[in-house]
N, C-alpha and C positions, 0 to 999 in steps of 0.2 A: 824723527821717524815715528810713525804710528806704532803703538804697542800691538804685537801680533798674537798675544796670548794673555789669558788671565789664569791665575792659579788659586787653588784652595788647598789648605792643609790643616790637619788636626792631629794631636797626639792621642793615641789610643791607650786603653787600659790593658791591652794585651800586645804581645809582640811576636814577630817571626824571627827566631834565632838565626836562621840561615836562609838565603834566597830572597826572592822578591815576588810578590803576588801582583799580577798586572791585569788590567782590563781596559780595552779601548772601545770607543764609540765611533761609529762610522756613518756615512750617508747611505750605505747599502751593503750588499753582500759581495759585490764584485771587487776583488783586490786591485784590479787594474783601473777600472772606471770610477769606482767610488772613492771617497776620501776619508781620512781619519780626522775627527774633530776634537776628540778627547783622548788623552793618555793618562790613565789613573794607575796608581800603584801603592802597595804597602810594603815598606822596607823597615825592619826593626819594629818600632812601635809608632811609626809615622805614616799617616795616610796622606798622599799627595795627588792632586788632580791638576793637570794642565789642560786648559781649554782654549782652542783657537778663537781668535776674535777677528781674523782676517779672511777674506774670500780666497786669498792666495794660500795654498797649502804648503808651498815650499819653505817659507821661514819657520813654520811650525815643525815640519819634518826635520829641518836642520837642528832645531832646538832638541827634539826628541833623540835624534841621531847622536848628539853629543852627550846626552844623559844615559841612554841605554847601556853603553859599555861600562859606565861607572857603577851600575846597579849590580849587586852580587847575585850570581846564579846559585841554584837553578831557578828558573822562572816557573811560577805556578799560575794557572788560569783555568777557568771553566771553558772547555773547548779550546785548548791551547792552539790547535792548528789554525783557528781563525786569526788570532793575534799574530801567530808565527808567519802566516802567508801574507797578511797585510804589511807587516814590518819588513819581511823579506823583499816584497815588491818595491820597497823604498830603501833598500840597501842595508837593512839591519838583520842580523841573524841571532836568534835566541834559541836556547834549548831548555827543556824543563819537563815538568810533570803536568799532565792533563787531569784536572780535578773532575772532569766529566766522565772519564774512562770507566770507573767502577759502576756508575749509574747507567751508562750506555750498555755495559755487559749485563747488568741485572735486568734491565728492560728487555734486552734481546732474549735472555733465558726465559722470561715470562711472556714473551710474545707481545710486548707493549711497545708503543712508539718511544723514541728517545726523549727523556724529560728535559724541559727547559729549566733554567735556574729558578724562574718564577714559579714553576710547578713543584719543585722540590721544597722551596722555602717561600712561604707567603710573605706579604708585606703587612705590617701593622695597619696600614691604611685600609686594607680590605675589611678588617674587623669593624672599623669606624665608618665604612662606606664612603671613604674619601678617595679622590682620584689617585691613580698610580701611573707614573711615567714609565713606559716600557721601552725597550730597545727599538721597537717599531716606530715610536714617536720621535726618535732622535732626528731623522732626516727632515720631518715636518718642522720641528722646533728650530733646527739649524736654518732652514729656508726662511722661516719667519724672522729669525734674528737678522739674516742677511738683508731682508727687505726693509725691516723697520729700525734696526740698530738697537732694539730693546733688549737690554742685558738680562731681563727676567727670563727670556727664553734660554739663554746660556745657563742660568742658575738651575733651571729645571733639568737640563741635560747633566749638569754637574751632580745634582741631587740623585739622579738615576744612577750615575756611575758610582757614587759613594755607596748607595744601597747595594749595588752589585758587588762591589769590593768587600763590603762587610759580610754579605751572605757567603761569598766565596771564602772569606777568611774563616767563617764557621766550618765550612767543608774541610778546609785545610787543617784546622786545629782538631776537629772532631773525628774525621775519617782518615787522616793520613796514616799510611802503614808504617 
């Protein structure tokens, strides 16, 4: 059987003593019609990213569905409702803390638009005028991978997910009440 996912992991120099930080990458914003292509998380001092390699979402979802109940709660995410709704539409229920909430409230008090993670925390690549993969690039990269089979496109998606997880980890560590 063809391998339906590839994974990436690394040991971090910091750790989350309780709960799990999660971040997913999808082909769009619609929980019903769009698909999950990456499930990334930090648990303890381990960062893990599972990336789909198959056009068929089902085997990937089955893999995540067996993993999620094993991960300790609470779940932390930037805009947790996004992860929550996508996972719920696929039969998984998670509860946790939204790392976006304090920033959303602060922006509303000041009459500003809600900040994206990229707007709160820049990428080092910006300083060096190097390209940055954003969440908006994921559907394009996924489509290119499906057409060409070139795993470099998956690596770019994984790199983006890793960057998001690390910046969310900073929010969790620095701003957690």
